[in-house]
Steps between C-alpha positions, in 0.01 A plus 500: 500500500653160452487400134351164597181685587430612144697275262237224489326602176528310177491834317856620546405851397273520803787391725721769347236766558465407866878502538505849344241616754718361778826658390345838423331515840819416686696748287249770592538404864876533476471848354251609767727366775788706361276806480411456866862461608607808302213709632585425863868567443418827324291608799751395766799649317306804375608407148276697264676360191419141596149606600438652157629179341239302694227740396589486131547121511142443614388508137685170449301341781176620345605368161572155641163498676322570172706237318416222745135606512472481120666158491268361767194642326611342174548160663162521670329581170678241285561210740201528734702345785339320792596382850862571597579672169218749555610555859854559381393775261274663760788487750735666251249773414444582866869480581608736222233747609648504849855519364402803292355666810812416699688679223272799549572501873875485429458800274323688781789425734737631233297821473530544875876456456503789254288712735728442799833517314557862604449432870803510727606303806213252483688170474361373833147531363578240234625218723159341555395569140807314376422204726136497389614509138729202555218300657259580218756416235562167673126433488485576129804284429353216703162529328661486155714202601195319634321573173794374294522175700124459550572473873187568703677453834754767407212724391336460841828589673527817293142599586577456870774764473240769433427536872860612557470748215184644656676539835794677334260733321320587824837567666595740224168684535559547874852627433373742238236634736773570754709686239207722404410583860857585591565712192202620293743614231565134424137430408537522116800269504346257751181477294711382207651231723154393612380465140810300410446269797136459401605393150737241644229365730267466202767306311506252787125455461538437128768240564244319715256519210750328270543221756122456519480474121759224504303308762194536275696365203629196687205419727212630290364695796463875525657603833474877453354684801587195712698499825843335493381232743218407264741498204726256687206267550411536130850385405445174687197417290544297177500682165206438272 
């Protein structure tokens, strides 16, 4: 979030508190993005050591979520912010909630990596998973960049990528169904792949949520549960 959006207060302490909210949120996002990247790599490379690192590191994500939540609650109680300041804090609270849940999904992917680490000759099954993971990570990176720059157009572009993620997910499901029909012995392993793909698809949805929160912060309009076409029309309307 551009500092110009929250450095307008005569009380410098208030400015510093809002800046702290900003930096802590983006730092949490950076950690979650790394967790996601490591989880996908652990699954694709069948690296149980890296997977266990992701699982144990989730406590840091949870700790950062609590820290930001406490700071926002304190500001709300002491400063009683209004207008854009209130929207900023609500955006941060919603964003960190989704970041924490993205961290949970990354941990689930890591657990699937541990579960499949003993499988043999399954590299081909991970090709589409790896591609899906790259797309989802790009969405998360784009959402965090849009949040950092307060760029609603970039946020909309990230949200539009979710359709491709959904198509990739559906393709993986079809491939997994084929594996199970051809070789019933593969069912336990393929189910793990399906659950990992589902977690990645959910991360894409949460990236869209973050983009919607940013639009709310900038435009003052709640665009959740709104089609992308309607959101585009909302962006053309003046902010109140």
